[in-house]
C-alpha positions in Angstrom: 16.7 -3.8 7.8 15.1 -7.2 7.7 11.3 -6.5 7.5 8.9 -8.8 9.1 5.9 -8.7 6.8 3.8 -11.5 8.2 3.5 -13.2 4.8 5.1 -16.3 3.3 7.7 -14.5 1.3 10.6 -16.3 -0.2 14.1 -14.9 0.3 15.4 -14.1 -3.2 18.8 -15.8 -2.7 17.0 -19.1 -2.9 15.2 -18.2 -6.2 18.5 -16.9 -7.6 20.3 -20.2 -6.8 17.5 -22.3 -8.2 16.8 -20.3 -11.3 20.2 -19.1 -12.3 22.6 -21.8 -11.4 26.2 -21.4 -10.3 27.3 -19.7 -13.5 25.0 -16.6 -13.2 25.5 -13.8 -10.7 22.3 -12.5 -9.1 22.2 -9.1 -7.4 22.0 -9.1 -3.6 21.8 -6.1 -1.3 24.6 -5.3 1.2 24.9 -7.3 4.4 22.2 -6.4 6.9 19.5 -6.0 4.2 17.3 -8.7 2.8 15.3 -8.5 -0.4 12.0 -10.3 -0.3 9.6 -11.2 -3.0 6.5 -8.9 -3.0 4.1 -11.5 -4.3 3.4 -14.4 -1.9 2.5 -16.7 -4.7 2.2 -16.5 -8.5 2.8 -13.0 -9.9 -0.1 -11.4 -11.9 0.2 -11.4 -15.7 3.2 -13.8 -15.5 5.1 -14.3 -18.7 7.3 -17.2 -19.7 10.8 -17.0 -18.3 13.1 -17.2 -21.3 16.3 -16.5 -19.5 17.2 -16.4 -15.8 17.8 -13.2 -14.0 21.4 -12.0 -13.8 23.5 -8.9 -13.1 26.3 -7.4 -15.1 28.7 -4.6 -14.5 28.7 -2.0 -17.3 32.3 -0.8 -17.8 32.0 0.8 -21.3 29.9 3.7 -20.3 31.2 4.9 -17.0 29.3 7.5 -14.9 31.7 9.7 -12.9 34.5 7.3 -13.8 32.6 4.4 -12.1 30.9 1.4 -13.6 27.2 0.8 -13.3 25.6 -2.5 -12.1 22.7 -3.6 -14.3 20.1 -6.2 -13.4 18.5 -8.1 -16.4 15.6 -10.4 -17.0 13.8 -9.8 -13.7 10.7 -12.0 -13.5 10.3 -12.3 -9.7 10.1 -8.7 -8.3 11.5 -7.9 -4.9 11.8 -5.1 -2.4 14.6 -4.2 -0.1 14.0 -2.0 2.9 16.7 0.4 4.1 16.2 2.0 7.5 17.2 5.5 8.3 20.8 5.9 9.5 20.1 9.2 11.1 17.1 10.5 13.1 13.9 9.0 11.6 11.7 11.6 9.9 8.8 9.2 9.4 8.9 9.7 5.7 9.6 6.8 3.2 10.4 6.7 -0.4 10.0 3.8 -2.9 12.8 4.0 -5.4 12.4 2.8 -9.0 15.7 2.5 -11.0 15.7 3.2 -14.7 16.8 1.0 -17.6 14.2 1.5 -20.3 11.9 -1.2 -18.9 14.4 -3.8 -20.1 17.0 -3.7 -17.3 17.6 -1.9 -13.9 20.5 0.4 -13.0 20.4 -1.1 -9.5 23.3 0.9 -8.0 23.4 4.2 -9.9 19.6 4.7 -9.6 18.8 2.4 -6.7 21.2 1.7 -3.8 23.0 5.0 -4.2 19.7 6.9 -3.9 18.9 4.8 -0.8 22.3 5.7 0.8 21.4 9.4 0.4 17.8 9.1 1.6 18.6 7.0 4.7 21.3 9.5 5.7 18.6 12.1 5.7 16.4 10.1 8.1 14.1 8.7 5.3 13.2 5.0 5.0 14.0 3.8 1.5 12.4 0.9 -0.2 14.2 -0.3 -3.3 11.9 -2.0 -5.8 13.4 -4.5 -8.2 10.5 -4.6 -10.6 9.8 -6.9 -13.5 11.8 -6.3 -16.7 11.6 -9.7 -18.3 11.9 -8.7 -22.0 14.4 -6.9 -24.3 13.5 -3.5 -25.9 10.6 -3.6 -28.3 9.9 -7.3 -27.9 6.8 -9.0 -26.6 6.0 -8.2 -23.0 8.3 -5.1 -23.0 7.2 -1.6 -22.3 5.6 1.0 -20.1 2.0 0.7 -19.0 -0.4 0.2 -20.7 1.8 -1.7 -23.1 2.8 -4.0 -20.2 1.2 -3.9 -16.8 3.9 -5.8 -14.9 6.1 -3.1 -13.5 3.2 -0.9 -12.5 1.5 -3.8 -10.7 4.8 -4.4 -8.8 4.9 -0.8 -7.8 1.3 -0.7 -6.6 1.8 -3.9 -4.6 4.9 -2.6 -2.9 3.4 0.7 -1.9 0.5 -1.2 -0.4 2.9 -3.4 1.6 4.8 -0.3 2.9 1.6 1.4 4.0 0.3 -1.7 5.6 3.4 -2.2 7.7 4.1 1.5 8.3 3.7 1.4 12.0 5.9 -1.7 12.3 8.6 -0.1 10.1 8.3 3.3 11.9 6.9 5.1 8.9 4.2 7.7 8.8 1.5 6.2 6.4 0.8 9.7 5.1 4.4 10.4 4.1 5.1 7.6 1.6 6.4 8.8 -1.7 7.9 7.5 -4.9 11.1 8.4 -6.8 12.2 7.2 -10.1 14.9 7.7 -12.8 14.4 7.6 -16.6 11.9 4.7 -17.2 11.5 4.7 -13.4 10.5 8.3 -13.7 7.6 7.3 -16.0 6.5 4.8 -13.3 6.5 7.6 -10.8 4.0 9.4 -13.1 2.0 6.2 -13.6 1.8 5.6 -9.9 0.7 9.2 -9.5 -2.4 8.7 -11.6 -3.3 5.0 -11.3 -4.7 4.4 -7.8 -6.9 1.4 -8.7 -5.1 -1.9 -8.6 -4.4 -3.4 -12.0 -4.6 -6.9 -10.4 -7.0 -8.9 -8.3 -6.4 -8.3 -4.6 -4.1 -10.8 -2.9 -4.3 -9.9 0.8 -4.6 -7.0 3.2 -1.8 -5.0 1.5 -4.1 -4.6 -1.5 -6.9 -3.1 0.6 -5.0 0.0 1.6 -4.4 2.9 -0.7 -1.5 2.7 -3.2 -1.6 6.5 -3.9 1.8 8.0 -3.1 1.9 11.2 -1.0 4.6 12.8 -3.1 6.4 12.0 -6.3 9.9 12.7 -7.6 10.7 12.1 -11.3 14.4 12.5 -12.3 15.0 12.7 -16.0 11.8 10.8 -16.8 11.1 9.1 -20.0 8.0 7.7 -21.8 6.0 10.9 -21.0 6.4 13.0 -24.2 5.0 11.8 -27.5 5.7 13.6 -30.7 8.3 16.1 -32.0 11.3 16.6 -29.7 12.0 20.0 -31.4 9.4 21.6 -29.1 6.9 22.2 -31.9 4.3 19.6 -31.2 5.1 17.6 -28.1 2.2 15.8 -26.4 1.9 14.1 -23.1 1.6 10.3 -23.0 -2.2 9.9 -23.4 -2.5 7.3 -20.6 -1.0 9.8 -18.2 -2.9 12.8 -19.6 -6.2 11.1 -19.3 -5.8 10.1 -15.7 -4.4 13.3 -14.1 -6.7 14.7 -11.4 -6.4 16.9 -8.4 -5.6 13.7 -6.5 -2.3 13.4 -8.3 0.3 14.0 -5.6 2.7 17.0 -5.4 5.5 16.4 -7.9 9.1 17.3 -8.4 10.6 17.2 -11.9 14.2 17.4 -13.1 15.7 17.3 -16.6 18.6 18.6 -18.7 18.4 20.3 -22.0 21.3 18.2 -23.4 19.6 14.9 -22.4 19.6 13.1 -25.7 17.9 10.0 -24.4 14.8 11.7 -22.8 14.7 15.3 -23.8 13.2 18.2 -21.7 9.8 17.7 -23.4 9.4 14.7 -21.1 9.2 17.0 -18.1 7.7 20.0 -19.8 4.5 18.3 -21.1 3.9 16.7 -17.7 4.5 19.9 -15.8 2.0 21.8 -17.9 -0.6 19.1 -17.5 -0.1 19.0 -13.7 -0.4 22.8 -13.5 -3.6 22.8 -15.5 -5.0 20.2 -13.2 -4.1 22.3 -10.1 -1.5 19.8 -8.9 1.4 21.3 -6.9 4.5 20.8 -9.1 8.1 22.1 -9.0 10.4 21.7 -12.1 14.1 22.3 -12.5 15.7 22.4 -16.0 19.4 22.6 -16.6 21.4 23.3 -19.7 24.0 20.5 -19.2 24.3 17.3 -17.4 23.0 14.7 -19.9 21.1 11.5 -18.9 21.5 8.7 -16.4 23.8 10.4 -13.9 22.1 9.5 -10.7 23.6 11.1 -7.6 27.2 10.8 -8.8 29.0 14.2 -8.7 29.9 16.1 -11.8 31.0 19.6 -12.7 27.5 20.7 -13.7 25.1 22.6 -11.5 22.5 19.8 -11.8 24.7 17.7 -9.6 23.2 19.5 -6.6 19.7 18.2 -7.3 19.4 16.1 -4.1 19.6 19.3 -2.1 16.7 20.7 -4.1 14.6 17.6 -3.4 15.4 17.9 0.3 14.2 21.5 0.4 11.1 20.7 -1.6 10.2 17.8 0.8 10.4 20.3 3.6 8.1 22.8 1.8 5.4 20.2 1.3 5.6 19.0 4.9 7.1 15.6 4.4 10.3 16.3 6.4 11.2 19.2 8.8 12.5 22.3 7.1 
C-alpha cells in the first residue's frame, strides 16, 4: 500500500542514498509498499547522527534455521503500511520490532508479523523507530531514559487514526503489538497518552491511545530479582497505569533468559489491580526472540491465541 497522507513526507529511499552512500545497504520494504518518514520536518529530541543507518543479516544466531535481518542506527523513523490481503476487518495494528532499543529485528519481529496480520484482514503499520545509539551509551534506552522511540510511536498512531477513513480502518480498532523491547513500548504506549513532543500538525490533535495492546516476550518491565523473590514493575509504567490502559495480551516463556517471566508477571498483576482487562500466557519452553517462526514448542501457536483474544474483545469477528 502506498499511503497518501497529505503531508510533505520524504520517501526513505532518498534519505538512504544520501546518508548511507553506495557502500551501505538500507532496508526497504517489498515491492508495492513504501516507507515514509513520520515527521514532516526535524524530528523532536534529535541527536547527532554518528553513523548512517544500515541493515545487516545475522547468520550466527539463526531462528528456525533462518537468518534475521537487523536494522541499525535509525535516526529518521518511518512507517510502512501493509493493507489486508483478505477481507478487511477494519482493525489495524502498529508493529514495534524488538532489538534492545539499539537495533530492530525488522523481518523476524516486523514484516513477518505483518504477513500474518494482513492475511487475517488486519491492516499492519510497521514502525521503524529511532534506535540511534549502542547499548548503555548516551541517547540509548527505554523511556524515560530516552524519549525518541516513544515519540515516534505516538506520532505514528496519531497518523493512522487521522487517516483511518482513507485507509479503510476503524479509528476505534487501532492497536499496538511489540516484541522484546518493542513489548516495552507497547506498555509505554498503553499508559502515556499525552504527547511527549510539541504538536506538529493535525495528526497530533487526535488521540494516540491504542484500543488494544499485545506484548510478546516484553522486556524493560521488571526491575529487581529475577528469581521471583522481589520483582518490581518498571516505576514509570507502574505510576501511569489507569483504567484507561487498553485491554492487553501478554506472552512469555519460563526459559527466556533474556527477558524472564517476571517481565510479564509484574505487569499482569498491576493491570489486574487497576481493573484493566488482561490475558497472559506463560509457557515452559521456547526461549526468546522467536517471532512467528515455527518450532516444536507449544508456544509456537501463539498467533492463534491472539486471533481468538481479538475476537473476544470485539476487535475482529469471532
